[in-house]
N, C-alpha and C positions, 0 to 999 in steps of 0.2 A: 210853379210847381216843379218844373224841370230843373230850375236853379237850386231848389231845395234838395231834390233828390241827388243832384251832383254834389251838394254840400255834405249830405249824409254819407254818400259813397266816398268822398274825399276824406271825411273824418274817420270813417270806418277803415279805409285803406291805410291812413296814417297810423292809427292805433294798432291795426293788425301787424304792420311792419314793426312798430315799436314794441310789440308784445313778444318778442323772441320767436320769430316764425319757425325756427327749427325745433322748438320744444312743443311736443303734442300737448293738447289740453288733457290734464289728468284729474278732472273733476270726478267726484263720486256719483255724479248723475250722468246719464247718457243723453244723446240728442233727443230721443223720444220723450224723455221726462222734461227736458228743457222746453220742447215744443208744446207739450201739454200744459206746462206752467204758464208760458207766455200767452197761450191762446185762452187759458182759463181765467185770466184776470178780469174781475168784475169791478170796473170803475166807469162811472157815467161818461159816455162818449168814446170810450176806449174800444178799439178793434185792432187785433193783430192781423196784418195783411199778408205777410209772408215770412217764412223761416228758411235758414240755410245752415248747412254744416260744413265745416272745414276741419282738418286735423288739429288746428291750433285754436279755433274759436267756434262757438255756436252763436248765431245771430238771428234777430227778428226785426222786421219793420212794423211799425204800428201807427195808428192815427188816434188823436183825441180831438173830437169835434173838428175834424178836417185839418188839424195841424199834425205835422209829422215828427216821428222820432224813431229811435232804434234802441234795442236792448241787445247787449252782447256779453257772452260769458268768456272770460279770459283765464289764463293761469293765475293761481293765487299770487304769484310773484308780481303780477301786473300792478297790483295795488301800490306796492313800494315803488315800482318804476314810475308810475304816473304821479304819485304824490311827492316824489323826490325833486320835481321841478323840470320843466322843459318849456321851450319857447312856444309850443302850440297850445298850451293849456294855461289859462290864467286862474289861479286858485282864488276861491272866495272864502271858504271856511272848511275846517275839519271838525267833525262831531260824531256822535253816536246816533244811529238810526235803528230802532227796533233791536237793540242789543248788539249791533254790528258797527265796526268802524266805517265811517262814511266821509267822503270828500266831495265838496261841491265846487265847481268852477265853470268857466265859460271857454268856448273855443277861441282861438286867436287867429282865425283864418280871414277875418273881416277885411284886412288890408288887401287881400286878393279878390274881394268882392263876394265872398261866400256868406251864406246865411248865418247870422249869429245864433248860437245854440248854448243852452245850459247843459252841463255834463255832471252827472251824479255817478260817483264811483263808490261801490260798496263791497267790502270784503266779506265773503262767505267762507271763513276759514274752515268751518266744520265740513263744508262740501268741497274744499280744495279748489275754490275758484273766486274770481272777482267779477262782479256784474257791473257793467256801465250802462247808463241810459243817457243818450244824447238826444236832445229834442229842441224844437223851435222855442224861443224864449216866450212865445205866447202861451205855452203850456206852463202853468204855475209850478214852481218847485215843489209845492205841497202835493200836487198831483203826481209828480215823479216819485216822491217819497211814498205815496199811497200805493203806487204800482209795485214798488219794491216790497212793501209790506204784504201785498196780495199775492206775490209769487209763492206758490206752494210746490216745493220740490219733493 
């Protein structure tokens, strides 16, 4: 569990640094709306455990049947940054999810002993933000997609 939390924090720290730290999050929702949405997801086994606000991101940790993950809201430009290629993210596919551009990949921290994770990046252009879900690979990608679909902002 401790190793996984360190993996999630490492992953979050990398993406926070990668997301243009000096640019404030300019989403059309506020942190209260984000928190309400991530806490209101109704998926079997899902529980939002904590949320946090930063000037550049909103984030939440969650569990699905005792497996861990994180949901993070970044600037809308983050979608382009992450899908343009970088060594910490291994792309799997780009597709449309619930009418939004989506990008699925895996983390590339395994060489340093970190927990392997799936990463789902979804562009919410109408809300001026990009949502990422990174989660243990034991949580099916279909569950991550369902979580995205159940987010009501």
